[in-house]
N, C-alpha and C positions, 0 to 999 in steps of 0.2 A: 544571844537568846534572852528573852524577856525575864528579868529577875522574878517577876510575879507569876511565871509559868511553872506550876507545880505538877509533877508527874510521877506516876507509878510505872515501873517497867519490870519486865521479866526477861531474864537472860537464860538462854540454853547454854549450859557449860559444856566443855569438851568431853566430860564423862556422861553426858546426856541428862544430868540433873538440872533442876530449874532453880533460879535464884530470883526472888522478888525484892525490889528496893524502891526507895523514894529519892527524888532529886529535883532540883530546880535548874540543873545544868547537866544534861545528859552526856554531852561530849566530854566534859571534865570527869564525870563519874566513870564513864567507860575507860578513860585513860587511867584512872586510879585502879580500876579492876585489872586492867592489862598489866599494870606495874606491880600488882600484888598488894596494893594498899587500899583497895576499895572496900573490902569486907573480909573478915576472917574466913567466911565460908568459901568465897571464890578464889582465895589464894591457892595457886597451883592447879586450878580447875579449868584454865583456858584451853583453847580459844573460846571466845564468847560470841553469841549471836543474839541480837535483840529480837525477841519474838512477840513482844507485846508492849504497847505504850498507851497510857490513858492520861489525858491532861485535865487539870482541875484549876478553878479560879483561886482556891485557897489551900494553904498547907494542911489545914485541919481536914479538909475533904480528901485530899490525897493520902494522908496518913491513915484515915479511916478505911479507905479502899485498900491500901497496902495491908492493913491488918486483916481485912476480910479475905483477901487473896491468900495470905499466909495461913489461914485456917483451913483452906481447901486441901484435899488430898491431891496427889499428882494428877489423877484422872480429871478432877474438876478444873485444875489449872490448864490441862491440855484442851479441854472443852472451851474454856474461856479464850485461849490462844486461837483455837480453830475458828471460833465465831468472829474474833477480831480480824483475823487474816481474811476471812470471807468478806467482811465489810470493807477492808482496805482494797481488795481486788475489785469489788463492785464499784467503789468510788473511782478507781483508776480506769475501769472500763467506761464509766459514764463521762469521764473527762476526755477520753479519746473520741467520743462521738460528737 
């Protein structure tokens, strides 16, 4: 993965709660969450499912977005996730054509 690829992600935890985080290496970060070392909040809340990813050119932009998402209530986060998944599905459909 590109070291300069900064991203914000949302995990759906095993207890149906949502965790928002920042990383520049999603595979490593997910491994840490699974091992209980990723964040205090996610410890013991697995299994995890990545339900949202947004990439940014700079760490500052990604951290700003992470903060904005963390200010949302769960309903707002679910709406963000739903819209992102719609976009992913739309892009997959257009690639198949």
